C-alpha positions as CSV (number, residue, x, y, z in Angstrom):
1,S,-0.7,-4.7,5.4
2,L,0.6,-1.5,3.9
3,F,-1.7,-1.8,1.0
4,A,-4.7,-1.8,3.1
5,K,-3.8,1.9,3.0
6,D,-3.2,3.6,-0.3
7,V,0.2,5.1,-1.0
8,D,0.9,7.6,-3.8
9,D,3.8,7.9,-6.2
10,E,4.7,9.9,-9.3
11,V,1.4,9.9,-11.1
12,L,-0.9,10.2,-8.2
13,D,0.8,13.2,-6.8
14,K,0.8,15.2,-10.1
15,A,-1.7,18.0,-10.7
16,V,-4.2,18.1,-13.5
17,Q,-2.7,21.2,-15.1
18,A,-6.0,22.4,-16.5
19,A,-7.7,22.2,-13.1
20,M,-5.0,24.4,-11.7
21,G,-5.7,27.1,-14.3
22,L,-2.4,26.7,-16.2
23,T,-2.0,27.3,-19.9
24,S,-1.2,24.6,-22.5
25,I,2.4,25.8,-22.4
26,D,2.6,24.6,-18.8
27,V,1.1,21.2,-19.7
28,C,4.1,20.3,-21.9
29,A,6.7,22.1,-19.7
30,D,7.7,18.8,-18.1
31,V,8.6,17.2,-21.5
32,K,10.4,20.3,-22.6
33,A,12.4,20.4,-19.3
34,L,13.3,16.7,-19.8
35,S,14.6,17.4,-23.3
36,A,16.4,20.7,-22.6
37,A,19.7,19.0,-21.7
38,V,19.7,17.0,-24.9
39,P,20.5,18.7,-28.2
40,P,17.9,18.5,-31.0
41,P,18.8,16.6,-34.2
42,E,20.8,18.6,-36.7
43,D,18.7,17.5,-39.7
44,P,15.9,20.1,-40.0
45,M,13.4,17.5,-41.3
46,K,14.1,15.1,-38.4
47,R,14.0,18.1,-36.0
48,K,10.5,18.9,-37.2
49,K,9.4,15.3,-36.7
50,V,10.8,15.3,-33.2
51,E,8.8,18.4,-32.3
52,E,5.6,16.7,-33.6
53,L,6.4,13.6,-31.5
54,R,6.9,15.7,-28.4
55,K,3.5,17.2,-28.9
56,H,2.2,13.6,-28.9
57,L,4.1,13.0,-25.6
58,D,2.5,16.1,-24.1
59,E,-0.9,14.5,-24.7
60,V,0.3,11.3,-23.0
61,M,1.4,13.3,-20.0
62,A,-2.0,15.2,-19.9
63,F,-3.8,11.8,-19.7
64,E,-1.4,10.7,-17.0
65,M,-1.8,13.8,-14.9
66,S,-5.6,13.5,-15.0
67,G,-5.6,9.9,-13.9
68,K,-6.8,8.6,-17.3
69,Y,-4.2,5.9,-17.3
70,Q,-5.5,3.4,-19.9
71,E,-6.0,6.2,-22.5
72,G,-2.5,7.5,-21.7
73,L,-1.0,4.0,-22.1
74,E,-2.5,3.5,-25.5
75,L,-1.2,6.8,-26.7
76,A,2.2,6.2,-25.1
77,L,2.6,2.9,-27.0
78,Q,1.9,4.7,-30.3
79,A,4.4,7.4,-29.4
80,W,7.0,4.7,-28.7
81,T,6.5,3.1,-32.1
82,M,6.8,6.6,-33.7
83,A,10.0,7.3,-31.7
84,K,11.7,4.0,-32.8
85,A,10.9,4.8,-36.4
86,L,12.5,8.2,-36.0
87,A,15.8,6.7,-34.9
88,Y,16.4,9.6,-32.5
89,L,17.4,8.1,-29.2
90,P,16.4,10.9,-26.8
91,T,12.7,10.9,-27.8
92,E,12.7,7.1,-27.7
93,V,13.9,7.3,-24.1
94,E,11.2,9.8,-23.3
95,A,8.5,7.6,-24.9
96,I,9.6,4.3,-23.3
97,Y,9.7,6.0,-19.9
98,L,6.0,7.1,-20.2
99,V,5.0,3.6,-21.4
100,G,6.6,2.0,-18.3
101,L,5.1,4.6,-16.0
102,L,1.6,4.0,-17.4
103,Q,2.0,0.2,-17.4
104,S,2.5,0.5,-13.7
105,R,-0.5,2.8,-13.3
106,T,-2.8,0.3,-15.1
107,G,-1.6,-2.6,-12.9
108,K,0.7,-4.2,-15.5
109,Y,3.5,-4.4,-13.0
110,Q,5.8,-7.1,-14.5
111,K,5.6,-5.4,-17.9
112,A,6.3,-2.0,-16.2
113,V,9.5,-3.4,-14.6
114,A,10.8,-4.8,-17.9
115,T,10.0,-1.5,-19.7
116,L,11.5,0.7,-17.1
117,K,14.7,-1.4,-16.9
118,A,15.0,-1.1,-20.7
119,C,14.4,2.6,-20.4
120,R,17.4,2.9,-18.0
121,Y,19.7,1.2,-20.5
122,L,18.6,3.4,-23.3
123,A,18.9,6.5,-21.1
124,D,22.5,5.5,-20.3
125,E,23.2,5.1,-24.0
126,A,21.7,8.6,-24.7
127,K,23.5,10.1,-21.7
128,Y,20.0,11.2,-20.5
129,D,20.5,11.3,-16.8
130,E,17.2,13.0,-16.0
131,I,15.1,10.3,-17.6
132,R,17.4,7.7,-16.0
133,A,16.6,9.2,-12.6
134,K,12.8,9.2,-13.3
135,A,12.9,5.6,-14.4
136,N,14.7,4.7,-11.2
137,N,12.1,6.4,-9.1
138,A,9.3,4.6,-10.9
139,L,11.2,1.3,-10.4
140,I,11.7,1.9,-6.7
141,Y,8.0,2.3,-6.4
142,V,6.9,-0.7,-8.5
143,V,9.6,-3.1,-7.2
144,G,9.9,-1.9,-3.6
145,V,6.4,-0.8,-2.8
146,I,3.9,-2.5,-5.1
147,L,5.7,-5.8,-5.5
148,A,7.5,-5.6,-2.0
149,L,10.7,-7.2,-3.4
150,Y,13.0,-5.6,-0.8
151,E,16.2,-7.3,-1.7
152,E,15.8,-6.4,-5.4
153,V,15.0,-2.8,-4.7
154,E,18.1,-2.1,-2.5
155,P,20.6,-1.9,-5.4
156,I,18.1,0.3,-7.4
157,I,17.9,2.7,-4.5
158,S,21.7,3.0,-4.1
159,R,22.3,3.3,-7.8
160,S,19.5,5.8,-8.2
161,K,21.0,8.0,-5.5
162,A,24.3,8.1,-7.4
163,V,22.5,9.2,-10.6
164,I,20.6,12.0,-8.8
165,A,23.9,13.2,-7.3
166,R,25.6,13.0,-10.7
167,F,23.4,15.5,-12.5
168,G,22.4,17.5,-9.4
169,A,18.6,16.8,-9.5
170,Q,16.6,19.2,-7.3
171,G,12.9,19.8,-7.0
172,K,10.4,17.1,-7.9
173,I,12.8,14.3,-8.9
174,K,14.7,14.5,-5.6
175,A,11.5,14.8,-3.7
176,L,10.0,11.8,-5.4
177,W,13.1,9.7,-4.7
178,H,12.8,10.6,-1.0
179,N,9.0,9.9,-1.1
180,N,9.4,6.4,-2.7
181,V,12.3,5.4,-0.6
182,G,10.3,6.5,2.5
183,V,7.3,4.4,1.4
184,V,9.6,1.3,0.9
185,F,10.8,1.8,4.5
186,V,7.2,2.0,5.7
187,G,6.5,-1.4,4.0
188,K,9.6,-2.9,5.7
189,G,8.4,-1.5,9.1
190,E,11.5,0.7,9.5
191,L,9.4,3.7,10.5
192,D,12.2,6.1,11.7
193,Q,14.0,5.8,8.4
194,A,10.7,6.2,6.6
195,Q,9.9,9.4,8.5
196,L,13.3,11.0,7.6
197,H,12.6,10.5,3.9
198,L,8.9,11.4,3.8
199,E,9.4,14.6,5.8
200,K,12.4,15.6,3.5
201,S,10.1,14.9,0.5
202,L,7.4,17.1,1.9
203,T,9.8,20.0,2.6
204,I,11.2,19.9,-0.9
205,R,7.7,19.8,-2.5
206,A,6.3,22.6,-0.4
207,N,9.3,24.8,-1.3
208,T,9.2,23.8,-4.9
209,F,5.5,23.9,-5.7
210,G,3.9,25.8,-2.8
211,P,1.6,24.4,-0.1
212,E,-1.5,23.9,-2.2
213,H,0.0,21.6,-4.8
214,P,-1.1,17.9,-5.2
215,K,2.4,16.7,-4.7
216,V,2.2,18.3,-1.3
217,A,-1.1,16.5,-0.8
218,S,0.5,13.2,-1.7
219,S,3.3,13.8,0.9
220,H,0.7,14.5,3.6
221,N,-1.1,11.3,2.6
222,N,2.0,9.2,2.9
223,I,3.0,10.8,6.2
224,G,-0.5,9.9,7.4
225,I,0.2,6.3,6.5
226,L,3.4,6.5,8.6
227,Y,1.5,7.7,11.6
228,Y,-1.1,5.0,11.1
229,E,1.6,2.4,11.1
230,K,2.9,3.9,14.4
231,G,-0.6,3.6,15.9
232,E,-1.0,7.4,16.1
233,Y,-4.4,7.4,14.4
234,D,-5.6,10.9,15.2
235,Q,-2.4,12.4,13.8
236,A,-2.8,10.1,10.7
237,R,-6.3,11.4,10.2
238,K,-5.1,15.0,10.4
239,E,-2.5,14.3,7.6
240,Y,-5.1,12.6,5.5
241,M,-7.6,15.5,5.9
242,K,-4.9,17.9,4.8
243,A,-4.3,15.7,1.7
244,L,-8.0,15.5,0.9
245,E,-8.5,19.3,1.2
246,I,-5.6,20.1,-1.1
247,S,-6.2,17.3,-3.7
248,E,-10.0,18.0,-4.1
249,K,-9.3,21.7,-4.5
250,A,-6.6,21.2,-7.1
251,L,-7.8,18.0,-8.9
252,G,-11.6,18.0,-8.4
253,P,-13.5,15.2,-6.6
254,E,-12.7,12.4,-9.1
255,H,-9.0,11.6,-9.2
256,P,-6.9,8.6,-8.0
257,L,-5.2,10.7,-5.3
258,V,-8.6,11.8,-4.0
259,A,-9.8,8.1,-4.0
260,A,-6.6,7.0,-2.1
261,T,-7.1,9.7,0.5
262,H,-10.8,8.7,1.1
263,N,-9.6,5.1,1.5
264,N,-7.1,6.2,4.2
265,I,-9.5,8.4,6.1
266,G,-11.9,5.5,6.2
267,N,-9.2,3.3,7.7
268,A,-8.4,6.0,10.3
269,F,-12.1,6.1,11.4
270,A,-12.4,2.3,11.3
271,V,-9.5,1.7,13.7
272,K,-11.2,4.0,16.2
273,G,-14.4,2.0,15.9
274,E,-16.3,4.6,14.0
275,Y,-17.6,2.1,11.4
276,Q,-20.4,4.0,9.8
277,R,-18.1,7.1,9.1
278,A,-15.4,4.7,7.9
279,L,-17.8,3.1,5.4
280,V,-18.8,6.5,3.9
281,H,-15.2,7.2,3.0
282,L,-14.3,3.6,2.0
283,E,-17.4,3.2,-0.3
284,K,-16.5,6.6,-1.9
285,A,-13.0,5.3,-2.5
286,L,-14.3,2.1,-4.0
287,H,-16.7,4.0,-6.3
288,L,-13.9,6.3,-7.6
289,K,-11.5,3.4,-8.1
290,L,-14.0,1.3,-10.0
291,K,-14.8,4.3,-12.2
292,M,-11.2,5.4,-12.8
293,L,-9.0,2.3,-12.5
294,G,-11.4,-0.5,-13.2
295,A,-12.6,-3.6,-11.2
296,E,-9.3,-5.5,-11.6
297,H,-6.7,-2.9,-10.5
298,S,-4.8,-3.8,-7.3
299,S,-5.7,-0.4,-5.8
300,T,-9.4,-1.4,-6.2
301,A,-8.6,-4.6,-4.3
302,S,-7.4,-2.6,-1.3
303,A,-10.7,-0.7,-1.2
304,Q,-12.6,-4.0,-1.4
305,S,-10.6,-5.6,1.5
306,N,-10.9,-2.5,3.6
307,I,-14.7,-2.5,3.3
308,G,-14.5,-6.2,4.1
309,Q,-12.5,-5.5,7.2
310,V,-15.0,-2.9,8.6
311,L,-17.9,-5.3,7.9
312,Y,-16.0,-8.1,9.7
313,D,-15.3,-5.8,12.7
314,M,-19.1,-5.1,12.8
315,G,-19.8,-8.9,12.9
316,E,-21.3,-8.9,9.4
317,Y,-19.4,-11.9,8.3
318,D,-21.5,-12.9,5.3
319,Q,-21.4,-9.4,3.9
320,A,-17.6,-9.1,4.5
321,L,-16.7,-12.3,2.6
322,P,-17.5,-11.3,-1.0
323,H,-15.5,-8.1,-0.6
324,Y,-12.5,-10.1,0.7
325,E,-12.9,-12.7,-2.1
326,Q,-13.0,-10.0,-4.8
327,A,-9.8,-8.5,-3.3
328,L,-8.1,-11.9,-3.3
329,K,-9.0,-12.6,-6.9
330,I,-7.7,-9.2,-8.1
331,E,-4.4,-9.3,-6.0
332,E,-3.5,-12.9,-7.0
333,K,-3.9,-11.8,-10.7
334,S,-2.1,-8.5,-10.5
335,L,0.5,-9.2,-7.8
336,G,1.1,-12.9,-7.9
337,S,0.0,-15.7,-5.5
338,T,3.1,-15.2,-3.2
339,H,2.7,-11.5,-2.6
340,P,2.4,-10.4,1.1
341,D,-0.8,-8.5,0.3
342,V,-2.3,-11.8,-0.9
343,A,-1.4,-13.3,2.5
344,T,-3.1,-10.5,4.3
345,V,-6.4,-11.1,2.5
346,R,-6.0,-14.9,3.0
347,A,-5.7,-14.4,6.7
348,Q,-8.7,-12.1,6.7
349,I,-10.8,-14.7,4.9
350,G,-9.6,-17.3,7.3
351,S,-10.9,-15.2,10.2
352,V,-14.3,-14.9,8.5
353,Y,-14.5,-18.7,8.1
354,Y,-13.4,-19.2,11.7
355,H,-16.3,-17.0,13.0
356,K,-18.7,-18.8,10.7
357,G,-17.6,-22.1,12.3
358,E,-16.1,-23.4,9.0
359,Y,-12.8,-24.5,10.7
360,G,-11.4,-26.6,7.8
361,R,-11.6,-23.7,5.4
362,A,-10.3,-21.3,7.9
363,L,-7.3,-23.5,8.6
364,D,-6.4,-23.7,4.9
365,Y,-6.4,-19.9,4.6
366,F,-4.4,-19.3,7.8
367,E,-1.7,-21.8,6.8
368,R,-1.3,-20.5,3.3
369,A,-1.0,-16.9,4.7
370,I,1.7,-17.9,7.1
371,N,3.7,-19.7,4.4
372,I,3.6,-16.6,2.1
373,W,4.6,-14.2,4.9
374,Q,7.5,-16.4,6.1
375,Q,8.9,-16.5,2.6
376,V,8.9,-12.7,2.5
377,H,9.6,-11.6,6.1
378,G,11.1,-14.7,7.7
379,E,9.8,-16.5,10.8
380,I,10.4,-13.7,13.3
381,N,7.8,-11.2,12.3
382,P,4.6,-10.1,14.1
383,I,2.7,-10.2,10.8
384,I,2.0,-13.9,11.3
385,L,0.5,-13.5,14.7
386,A,-3.2,-13.4,13.6
387,P,-3.2,-16.6,11.6
388,L,-1.0,-18.3,14.3
389,S,-3.6,-17.4,17.0
390,G,-6.4,-18.4,14.6
391,I,-4.9,-21.9,14.2
392,G,-4.6,-22.2,17.9
393,W,-8.3,-21.4,18.4
394,I,-9.2,-23.9,15.7
395,K,-7.2,-26.6,17.5
396,L,-8.8,-25.6,20.8
397,K,-12.3,-25.8,19.3
398,R,-11.5,-29.3,17.9
399,G,-10.3,-30.6,21.3
400,K,-6.6,-30.7,20.2
401,T,-5.7,-28.8,23.4
402,K,-2.0,-29.7,23.4
403,E,-1.5,-28.5,19.8
404,A,-3.5,-25.4,20.6
405,K,-1.2,-24.6,23.6
406,E,1.8,-24.9,21.3
407,Y,0.4,-22.3,18.8
408,F,-0.6,-19.9,21.6
409,E,2.8,-20.2,23.3
410,R,4.4,-19.5,19.9
411,V,2.5,-16.2,19.7
412,L,3.6,-15.2,23.2
413,F,7.2,-16.1,22.4
414,L,7.1,-14.1,19.2
415,C,5.9,-11.0,21.1
416,R,8.8,-11.3,23.5
417,T,11.1,-11.2,20.5
418,V,9.4,-8.4,18.4
419,D,7.2,-5.5,19.2
420,C,3.6,-6.5,19.1
421,A,2.2,-3.3,20.8
422,T,0.7,-1.4,18.0
423,G,-0.9,-3.3,15.1
424,W,-0.8,-6.8,16.6
425,K,-2.1,-6.4,20.2
426,D,-5.5,-7.9,19.4
427,S,-3.9,-11.2,18.1
428,L,-1.7,-11.4,21.2
429,I,-4.5,-10.9,23.6
430,Q,-6.7,-13.5,21.9
431,A,-3.8,-15.9,22.1
432,Q,-3.5,-15.2,25.8
433,F,-7.1,-16.0,26.4
434,G,-6.8,-19.2,24.3
435,L,-3.7,-20.2,26.3
436,A,-5.5,-19.7,29.6
437,Q,-8.1,-22.2,28.5
438,A,-5.5,-24.7,27.1
439,L,-3.4,-24.5,30.3
440,W,-6.5,-25.2,32.5
441,K,-7.6,-28.1,30.3
442,T,-4.2,-29.8,30.3
443,G,-3.7,-29.4,34.0
444,G,-1.0,-26.7,33.6
445,N,-0.3,-23.7,35.7
446,S,-3.8,-22.6,36.8
447,A,-2.6,-19.4,38.4
448,R,-1.0,-18.4,35.2
449,A,-4.2,-19.3,33.3
450,I,-6.3,-17.1,35.5
451,Q,-3.8,-14.2,35.2
452,L,-3.7,-14.5,31.4
453,C,-7.6,-14.5,31.2
454,Q,-7.8,-11.4,33.5
455,Q,-5.3,-9.6,31.4
456,S,-7.2,-10.5,28.3
457,L,-10.5,-9.3,29.8
458,E,-9.1,-5.9,30.6
459,F,-8.2,-5.5,26.9
460,F,-11.5,-6.9,25.6
461,K,-13.4,-4.3,27.7
462,T,-11.9,-1.6,25.5
463,S,-12.6,-3.4,22.2
464,K,-15.0,-1.8,19.7
465,T,-15.3,-4.8,17.4
466,F,-18.1,-7.4,17.4
467,H,-15.7,-10.3,18.0
468,G,-13.8,-8.3,20.7
469,K,-17.1,-7.9,22.6
470,N,-17.8,-11.6,22.2
471,F,-14.4,-12.4,23.6
472,Q,-15.2,-10.2,26.6
473,K,-18.4,-12.1,27.3
474,E,-16.5,-15.4,26.9
475,A,-13.7,-14.3,29.2
476,E,-16.1,-13.1,31.9
477,A,-18.0,-16.4,31.7
478,W,-14.8,-18.4,31.9
479,L,-13.6,-16.5,35.0
480,K,-17.0,-16.9,36.6
481,Q,-17.1,-20.6,35.9
482,H,-13.7,-21.0,37.5
483,Q,-14.9,-19.3,40.6
484,I,-12.8,-16.2,40.3
485,N,-14.3,-12.9,41.3
């Protein structure tokens, strides 16, 4: 799942201005830049009230930049009420935009979508293209990345591109558009397209802000995710380490971007089998997220599930389970029960129950995960391989060999249709070993059964996980039992 790895968007890649040694004038420069193209009210009394309100908006942005999202949201809602009372549309547009942005940061995603869509209409009415573009960028992130609604995000992406072209946006707005579109492509598995956008975003940010800015750190983090998805884990870790170095220096050790980067470094260690080093970073990420975002934020859920994954890979199934269950509870509440990230955690819990010998529970979690994923991605997608293989193994353990064979064959067929080489190889190999046993028991092609088991054994010999090593022992014993040297 993409959200086993933390991605960053508008808020997470902003600097805490005070931490970068800037003056109070710099803190509110962003709001002033937004309002520069919009003439102030002619009435002197109203103009004064607008200036006061914009100071209020400066405070909102300062909270937003420092990762204090709940405080920022409360202040933004006050500012929005004040702006509506003023009856001056441009400041109302600025205020509603910040409300929507901070609703998304605090995990109120459905509210954020409604608010940001309302912001776009108001921005059109006010002819305020810059805020319209910013609201579009935020919507791309929430709809296309967080909620993974790919069909819904496509028209937002195309229309937002037109708005950016219309007013000639450069610098951070254009960079953020490329960043968020790139992360949507990562989620869809279209990695070449993703790379074009993410590298373009990094280039613009480095040229606009300099190489030591948190926006640049955010780009390195997201490019790291891209390499992770490609299976280039050492390169991913290099990008994450660059992100951590820049973000800690600019933001201090306690900020959501720093937490996200620790999370991703932990995953990069885990995938190489360096579990203790992984846990150091993942537990740091969880501590920071609990402190800054709270126990019920979807980003905190990703930290919980990642720790669960490492403990699972170490064979600590009883310790892994509560982390997964906490992640599932959070994600169902914040993302909805049919979100693909919910399916990911369900499949992980299913695997825990399988290894604990609780096959009925495991089967329920696997089947529900498959149903969710097929609704989102269709039937031809490698993401369903793990639960398909898991169901095959449950059938095999229960003596339903013919049914098991059908599930294992389905895994192999799927891998002839789509690329299973990077993130799905483990599930494919486990299915091959299961199919070898099913073929032998049903009097099928014994030569093929032996070949499948031998192939599986070669892979299991390189596995660093507890269950991978167990599969190796089982495969060796099976070959020996069937008198194969």
